C-alpha positions in Angstrom: 0.0 0.0 0.0 2.9 2.4 0.7 4.3 1.7 -2.7 1.0 2.8 -4.3 1.0 5.9 -2.1 4.4 7.0 -3.2 3.9 6.3 -6.9 0.6 8.1 -7.0 2.1 11.0 -5.0 5.0 11.3 -7.5 2.5 11.1 -10.4 0.5 13.9 -8.8 3.6 16.1 -8.4 4.9 15.5 -11.9 1.5 16.0 -13.5 1.1 19.3 -11.6 4.5 20.5 -12.7 3.7 19.6 -16.3 0.3 21.4 -16.0 2.0 24.5 -14.8 4.5 24.6 -17.6 2.2 24.0 -20.6 1.4 26.9 -22.8 -1.6 25.3 -24.5 -4.5 25.5 -22.0 -6.2 22.3 -23.1 -2.9 20.3 -22.5 -2.7 22.0 -19.1 -6.2 20.9 -18.2 -5.4 17.3 -19.2 -2.4 17.3 -16.9 -4.6 18.7 -14.1 -7.0 15.9 -14.5 -4.2 13.4 -14.2 -3.0 15.2 -11.1 -6.5 15.1 -9.5 -6.8 11.4 -10.3 -3.5 10.8 -8.6 -4.6 12.7 -5.5 -7.7 10.5 -5.5 -5.4 7.4 -5.4 -3.5 9.0 -2.5 -6.8 9.4 -0.6 -7.7 5.8 -1.3 -4.4 4.5 -0.1 -4.7 6.6 3.1 -8.0 4.8 3.9 -10.5 7.4 2.7 -12.3 5.8 -0.2 -15.2 8.3 0.1 -12.9 11.2 -0.2 -11.2 9.5 -3.2 -14.6 9.1 -4.9 -15.5 12.7 -4.2 -12.2 13.8 -5.7 -12.9 11.9 -8.9 -16.6 12.9 -9.2 -16.4 16.5 -8.1 -12.9 17.7 -9.2 -11.8 15.4 -12.0 -15.4 15.3 -13.3 -17.5 18.3 -12.7 -14.9 21.0 -12.2 -12.8 20.0 -15.2 -15.9 20.1 -17.4 -16.6 23.6 -16.1 -13.0 24.6 -16.9 -13.2 23.2 -20.4 -16.5 25.0 -20.9 -15.0 28.3 -19.8 -12.0 27.8 -22.1 -14.3 27.2 -25.0 -16.5 30.2 -24.0 -13.6 32.6 -23.8 -11.9 31.3 -27.0 -8.5 32.7 -26.2 -6.5 31.2 -29.1 -3.0 32.0 -30.2 -2.9 35.5 -28.8 -3.2 34.2 -25.2 -0.5 31.5 -25.9 1.9 34.2 -27.1 1.2 36.3 -23.9 1.9 33.2 -21.7 5.2 32.6 -23.5 6.2 36.2 -22.5 5.2 35.6 -18.9 7.1 32.4 -18.5 10.5 33.9 -17.8 13.1 32.1 -15.6 12.8 34.6 -12.8 9.1 34.0 -12.2 9.8 30.5 -10.9 11.9 31.7 -7.8 8.9 32.1 -5.4 7.2 28.8 -6.2 10.5 27.0 -6.2 11.3 28.3 -2.7 7.8 27.2 -1.5 8.2 23.8 -3.1 11.6 23.3 -1.3 10.0 24.3 2.0 7.2 21.7 1.5 9.7 19.0 0.4 11.8 19.6 3.5 8.7 19.5 5.7 7.7 16.1 4.1 11.2 14.8 4.7 11.1 15.8 8.3 7.7 14.3 8.8 8.6 11.0 7.2 11.8 10.6 9.1 10.3 11.5 12.5 7.4 9.9 14.3 5.3 13.0 13.9 3.5 11.7 10.9 1.1 9.0 11.7 -1.0 7.8 8.8 -4.5 6.9 9.9 -5.9 3.6 8.7 -9.5 4.3 9.7 -12.0 5.0 7.0 -14.2 8.1 7.0 -17.8 7.0 6.1 -20.2 9.2 4.1 -22.5 9.6 7.1 -19.8 11.4 9.1 -19.1 13.7 6.2 -22.8 14.5 5.7 -23.3 15.2 9.4 -20.3 17.6 9.4 -21.3 19.4 6.2 -25.0 19.7 6.8 -24.9 20.1 10.5 -22.8 22.9 12.1 -21.2 23.9 8.7 -24.4 24.3 6.7 -24.2 28.1 6.5 -20.5 27.9 5.4 -21.3 25.4 2.6 -24.1 27.6 1.4 -21.9 30.7 1.5 -19.2 28.9 -0.4 -21.6 27.9 -3.1 -22.9 31.5 -3.4 -19.3 32.8 -3.6 -18.5 30.3 -6.4 -21.6 31.4 -8.3 -20.7 35.1 -7.9 -17.2 34.3 -9.2 -18.6 32.5 -12.3 -21.0 35.4 -13.0 -18.2 37.9 -12.6 -15.9 36.0 -14.9 -18.6 35.8 -17.5 -19.3 39.5 -17.2 -15.7 40.5 -17.5 -15.1 38.1 -20.5 -18.3 39.2 -22.3 -17.3 42.9 -22.1 -13.8 42.2 -23.4 -15.1 40.3 -26.3 -17.7 43.0 -27.0 -14.9 45.7 -27.0 -12.8 43.6 -29.4 -15.7 43.3 -31.8 -16.2 47.1 -31.8 -12.5 47.8 -32.5 
């Protein structure tokens, strides 16, 4: 089981790095799907099959379909790819590289010490439902309204930019 955990963790990290370095947005989305599926395997190996199923259904399924829909709706094309090539300068990677090194050092420390104890107990769907729809019901509803406001705002901003380009 540990072997599967480490392999899927490595796949998640590699797929995420490839996702970050792709210029073509569709290729980046495909790498992100692979990364999310690898995280689902990590959840499963840690004894949380319900969280793994939610990762596949919600993130790798529904959210990725939403991302692909937004990419098709905005229709960025070659101009956006040229802008991303200009943004990807070597100096821009310093901050994320420092943060990644900090996380790697933290993981090495946790794996070498007895501080990291992996739980083998499974979390059942009833416990998740009681937590989400019990004391955190208002937080879940506010998060859903915030996501909806973000979607409407992104559509509004993208619509006006497309309208201005059509006039010019």
